[in-house]
C-alpha positions in Angstrom: 0.0 0.0 0.0 2.9 2.4 0.8 4.1 2.1 -2.8 0.7 3.0 -4.1 0.4 6.0 -1.8 3.8 7.2 -2.9 2.8 6.8 -6.6 -0.3 8.8 -6.0 1.7 11.6 -4.3 3.9 11.8 -7.3 0.9 12.2 -9.6 -0.6 14.8 -7.3 2.6 16.9 -7.5 2.4 16.6 -11.3 -1.2 17.8 -11.2 -0.3 20.7 -9.0 -2.6 19.5 -6.2 -1.8 19.1 -2.5 -4.5 16.5 -1.6 -6.5 13.6 -3.1 -10.1 12.7 -2.1 -12.1 9.6 -2.8 -15.4 8.1 -1.7 -15.2 5.3 -4.3 -15.0 1.7 -3.0 -12.8 0.4 -5.8 -10.3 3.3 -5.3 -10.3 2.9 -1.5 -9.8 -0.8 -1.8 -6.8 -0.3 -4.1 -5.2 2.4 -1.9 -6.1 1.2 1.6 -7.2 -2.5 1.3 -10.8 -1.7 2.6 -13.5 -3.9 1.0 -16.5 -2.2 2.6 -18.9 0.1 0.7 -18.7 3.4 2.6 -15.5 5.2 3.4 -13.3 8.3 2.6 -9.7 8.4 1.6 -7.7 11.6 1.9 -4.0 11.7 0.9 -1.7 14.7 1.2 2.1 14.9 0.9 2.3 14.0 4.6 -1.0 12.5 5.6 -2.9 9.4 4.6 -6.3 9.4 6.3 -9.1 6.9 6.2 -12.5 8.0 7.5 -15.5 5.7 8.1 -18.6 5.6 10.3 -19.4 3.3 13.3 -20.6 0.5 11.0 -17.1 -0.1 9.5 -14.7 0.8 12.3 -13.9 -2.8 13.3 -13.6 -3.9 9.7 -11.3 -1.0 8.9 -9.0 -1.8 11.8 -8.7 -5.3 10.4 -8.2 -4.4 6.7 -6.8 -0.9 6.3 -3.0 -0.6 5.9 -0.9 2.5 5.5 -3.6 4.9 6.7 -4.7 6.5 10.0 -8.2 5.3 10.6 -10.7 7.8 12.1 -14.3 7.2 13.0 -16.7 10.0 12.0 -20.4 10.6 12.7 -22.8 12.2 10.3 -22.5 12.7 6.6 -19.0 11.5 5.5 -18.9 14.0 2.5 -19.4 16.9 5.0 -16.8 15.4 7.4 -14.4 15.0 4.4 -14.8 18.7 3.5 -14.1 19.7 7.1 -11.1 17.5 7.2 -9.7 19.0 4.1 -10.2 22.5 5.5 -8.4 21.5 8.8 -5.5 20.2 6.8 -5.1 23.5 5.0 -5.4 21.8 1.5 -5.6 24.4 -1.2 -6.2 22.3 -4.3 -7.8 18.8 -4.0 -7.7 16.3 -6.8 -10.6 13.8 -7.4 -11.5 11.4 -10.2 -14.6 12.8 -11.9 -15.7 9.3 -13.0 -15.8 8.2 -9.4 -17.6 11.1 -7.7 -21.2 12.0 -8.0 -22.6 15.6 -8.3 -24.2 15.3 -4.9 -21.0 14.1 -3.2 -19.1 17.0 -4.8 -21.7 19.5 -3.6 -21.6 18.2 -0.1 -17.8 18.5 0.1 -18.0 22.1 -1.3 -20.5 23.0 1.4 -17.8 22.4 4.0 -14.6 23.3 2.1 -13.8 26.5 0.4 -10.6 25.4 -1.5 -10.4 24.2 -5.1 -11.7 20.7 -6.0 -10.0 19.8 -9.2 -11.1 16.9 -11.5 -8.1 14.9 -12.5 -9.1 12.0 -14.8 -7.4 8.6 -14.2 -5.2 9.8 -11.4 -5.8 6.4 -9.7 -7.3 4.4 -12.6 -4.1 4.7 -14.6 -2.1 3.2 -11.7 -4.6 0.4 -11.4 -4.0 -0.6 -15.0 -0.7 -2.3 -14.1 -1.3 -5.2 -11.8 1.4 -6.5 -9.4 2.1 -10.2 -8.9 -0.4 -10.4 -6.0 -3.2 -9.0 -8.1 -2.4 -11.3 -11.0 -2.6 -14.3 -8.7 -5.9 -13.2 -7.2 -7.4 -12.8 -10.6 -6.0 -16.1 -11.8 -7.5 -17.9 -8.8 -10.9 -16.2 -9.3 -10.8 -17.4 -13.0 -9.9 -20.9 -12.0 -12.8 -21.1 -9.6 -15.2 -19.8 -12.1 -14.0 -22.2 -14.8 -14.5 -25.1 -12.5 -18.1 -24.1 -12.0 -18.5 -23.8 -15.8 -17.2 -27.4 -16.5 -19.4 -28.9 -13.8 -22.6 -27.2 -14.9 -22.3 -27.6 -18.7 -21.4 -31.3 -18.3 -24.7 -31.9 -16.6 -27.1 -29.6 -18.6 -30.6 -31.0 -19.2 -33.3 -29.9 -21.5 -35.9 -27.8 -19.9 -33.6 -25.7 -17.6 -34.3 -22.0 -18.2 -31.7 -19.3 -18.7 -32.6 -17.7 -15.4 -32.2 -21.0 -13.6 -28.8 -21.7 -15.1 -27.5 -18.2 -14.3 -28.7 -18.7 -10.7 -26.8 -22.0 -10.5 -23.6 -20.3 -11.5 -24.0 -17.6 -8.9 -24.9 -20.2 -6.2 -21.8 -22.3 -7.0 -19.5 -19.3 -7.0 -20.4 -18.6 -3.3 -20.5 -22.2 -2.3 -17.0 -22.7 -3.6 -15.5 -19.7 -1.8 -16.0 -16.6 -4.0 -17.6 -13.5 -2.6 -20.1 -13.7 -5.5 -20.4 -13.0 -9.2 -18.3 -10.3 -10.8 -21.4 -9.2 -12.6 -24.9 -10.5 -13.4 -24.3 -13.9 -15.1 -25.4 -14.0 -18.8 -27.0 -17.3 -19.9 -28.7 -17.2 -23.3 -30.2 -20.0 -25.3 -31.0 -20.3 -29.0 -31.7 -17.1 -31.0 -31.4 -15.1 -27.8 -27.6 -15.6 -28.0 -27.6 -12.7 -30.5 -28.1 -10.3 -27.6 -24.5 -9.3 -26.6 -25.6 -8.4 -23.1 -29.0 -10.0 -22.9 -30.7 -10.7 -19.6 -31.4 -14.3 -18.7 -35.1 -15.0 -19.0 -37.5 -17.9 -18.9 -36.4 -19.5 -22.3 -36.1 -23.2 -21.7 -33.1 -25.2 -23.2 -34.0 -27.3 -26.2 -32.1 -29.7 -28.5 -30.2 -27.8 -31.2 -29.9 -24.6 -29.1 -26.9 -22.3 -28.9 -25.8 -21.8 -25.3 -23.9 -18.5 -24.7 -22.4 -18.1 -21.2 -20.7 -15.0 -20.0 -19.7 -15.1 -16.3 -17.1 -14.4 -13.6 -16.7 -14.4 -9.9 -15.1 -12.1 -7.3 -12.5 -13.6 -5.0 -10.2 -11.9 -2.6 -11.4 -8.5 -3.9 -10.7 -9.2 -7.6 -12.8 -10.2 -10.6 -12.7 -12.8 -13.4 -14.4 -12.8 -16.7 -15.0 -15.6 -19.3 -17.4 -16.3 -22.2 -17.9 -19.6 -24.0 -20.5 -20.5 -26.6 -21.7 -24.1 -27.2 -24.2 -26.1 -29.2 -26.6 -28.3 -27.2 -27.3 -31.7 -28.6 -26.5 -30.8 -32.2 -25.2 -27.9 -34.2 -28.0 -25.6 -35.3 -26.7 -25.2 -38.8 -23.7 -24.6 -41.0 -24.1 -20.9 -40.5 -23.4 -21.4 -36.8 -20.2 -23.4 -37.5 -19.1 -20.7 -39.9 -19.5 -17.8 -37.4 -18.1 -19.9 -34.6 -14.9 -20.7 -36.4 -14.6 -17.1 -37.6 -14.9 -15.8 -34.1 -12.4 -18.3 -32.8 -9.9 -17.4 -35.5 -10.3 -13.7 -34.8 -9.7 -14.3 -31.1 -6.7 -16.5 -31.6 -5.1 -14.0 -34.0 -5.6 -11.2 -31.5 -4.1 -13.2 -28.7 -1.1 -14.0 -30.9 -0.7 -10.3 -31.7 -0.6 -8.9 -28.1 2.7 -7.4 -27.2 3.9 -4.4 -25.0 4.0 -1.2 -26.9 1.0 -2.0 -29.1 -1.8 0.6 -29.2 -5.1 -0.9 -28.0 -6.9 0.3 -31.1 -4.4 -1.7 -33.2 -5.1 -4.8 -31.3 -8.9 -4.3 -31.7 -8.3 -3.9 -35.5 -6.6 -7.3 -35.7 -9.8 -9.2 -34.7 -12.2 -6.7 -36.3 -10.6 -6.8 -39.7 -10.8 -10.6 -39.8 -14.5 -10.5 -39.0 -15.2 -7.6 -41.4 -13.3 -9.2 -44.3 -15.7 -12.2 -43.9 -18.7 -9.9 -44.3 -19.7 -9.7 -40.6 -18.3 -6.3 -39.7 -21.8 -5.0 -38.9 -22.4 -7.9 -36.6 -19.4 -7.1 -34.3 -20.5 -3.9 -32.7 -18.6 -3.8 -29.3 -15.0 -3.4 -28.4 -12.5 -6.3 -28.4 -12.1 -6.1 -24.7 -11.5 -4.2 -21.5 -9.3 -4.2 -18.4 -10.3 -6.4 -15.4 -9.3 -6.0 -11.7 -11.0 -4.8 -8.7 -13.8 -3.8 -11.1 -15.1 -5.9 -13.9 -14.6 -3.0 -16.4 -11.4 -1.1 -15.9 -8.8 0.7 -18.0 -7.5 0.0 -20.6 -10.3 -0.3 -23.2 -9.7 -2.4 -26.4 -11.7 -0.6 -29.0 -11.2 1.3 -32.2 -10.7 4.7 -30.4 -8.4 3.7 -27.6 -4.9 5.2 -27.8 -3.7 3.4 -24.6 -0.4 1.6 -25.1 -0.3 -2.0 -23.8 2.3 -2.6 -21.0 3.4 -5.6 -19.0 1.0 -6.2 -16.0 -2.1 -5.1 -17.8 -4.9 -7.6 -17.5 -7.5 -7.5 -20.3 -10.3 -9.5 -21.9 -10.1 -10.5 -25.6 -13.7 -11.2 -26.6 -14.7 -10.8 -30.3 -18.2 -11.8 -31.2 -20.6 -12.1 -34.1 -24.4 -11.6 -33.5 -27.1 -12.4 -36.1 -30.4 -10.9 -34.9 -33.2 -13.5 -34.9 -30.7 -16.4 -35.4 -28.1 -16.4 -32.7 -24.6 -15.3 -31.8 -21.1 -16.4 -30.7 -18.7 -14.8 -28.3 -15.4 -16.3 -27.1 -13.6 -14.5 -24.3 -10.4 -15.1 -22.5 -8.6 -13.2 -19.7 -4.9 -12.5 -20.3 -2.1 -10.6 -18.7 0.3 -8.7 -20.9 3.9 -9.9 -20.4 7.3 -8.6 -21.6 7.1 -10.6 -24.9 3.4 -11.2 -25.4 0.7 -12.4 -23.0 -0.1 -15.2 -20.6 -3.6 -16.6 -21.0 -5.3 -16.9 -17.6 -8.2 -18.9 -19.1 -7.8 -22.6 -19.6 -11.2 -23.7 -20.9 -10.9 -25.1 -24.5 -12.3 -23.1 -27.4 -12.9 -25.7 -30.0 -16.6 -26.0 -30.9 -18.2 -28.3 -28.2 -21.5 -30.0 -28.6 -23.0 -30.5 -25.1 -24.7 -33.9 -24.7 -28.4 -34.1 -23.9 
């Protein structure tokens, strides 16, 4: 934690600010180790303060490292403003993507100095994972993949999308995860064309596509994986075609990953393969995103991202093809960028699998 605090202080100096303020749980976990939902972090060149209310004092004493913990009563935003005033802070940095308008207004009511939005002051630090973070994400992925194999090996006709999604989330907790990284996506048949569709009451039938996008949170970090299957039999040659095209695009993107590569260039590797085959209009989302404390972090792998890949970044690589009214395919792995390429943290095979009935 001390290294992270020092890195933040260097960024504050570059931004010409003499304090940093955060109410955001992901930021406060990263800086202080706290996994609760309500807290304040204030960092100055000399102070590192962690404020919480009575509900979290005992938890903070157990989890927080590198900060002085203080219990406060009343609205924490107001208490934070008062604390900044008492510290004599003149210009306070905050990440605009992690503070609400109402939080900002409450602080301003108790603090007359300057509150300066500084984009990515912490998010940029979080892009590079240390060995401990990589290991936690690896273990979360391993747990989730174990659940996948057990559940798809025992699928039966008649189970609904909603029931299957619930089984994933139950098993995550039963096997030691805190819960799902995000709401599990389980889509059958033609509904697999919905990139982020919500599981419903559609029952599984012979010949259905089964698209599963899931992950769990373990030791404060997330995993993310997508696999697409056929149940009982392949629904048609068209499905085999888009499956192999998606798999090829994903494999080529994985092979291309290297430090120094611009994220938009990596996105283009997979996107051009799909577009050249006539399905450019059926791949409408980015190739991937960072994963860590949050399921969606920097960097973004999309046509507009100018972020340069660096060792320690953990990203998803997830091309997809979606044919409205027919069905879709997405194949997603989680990888860590290394000095000479990447290490794939996902072990589940990607060859087209027909699940037995």
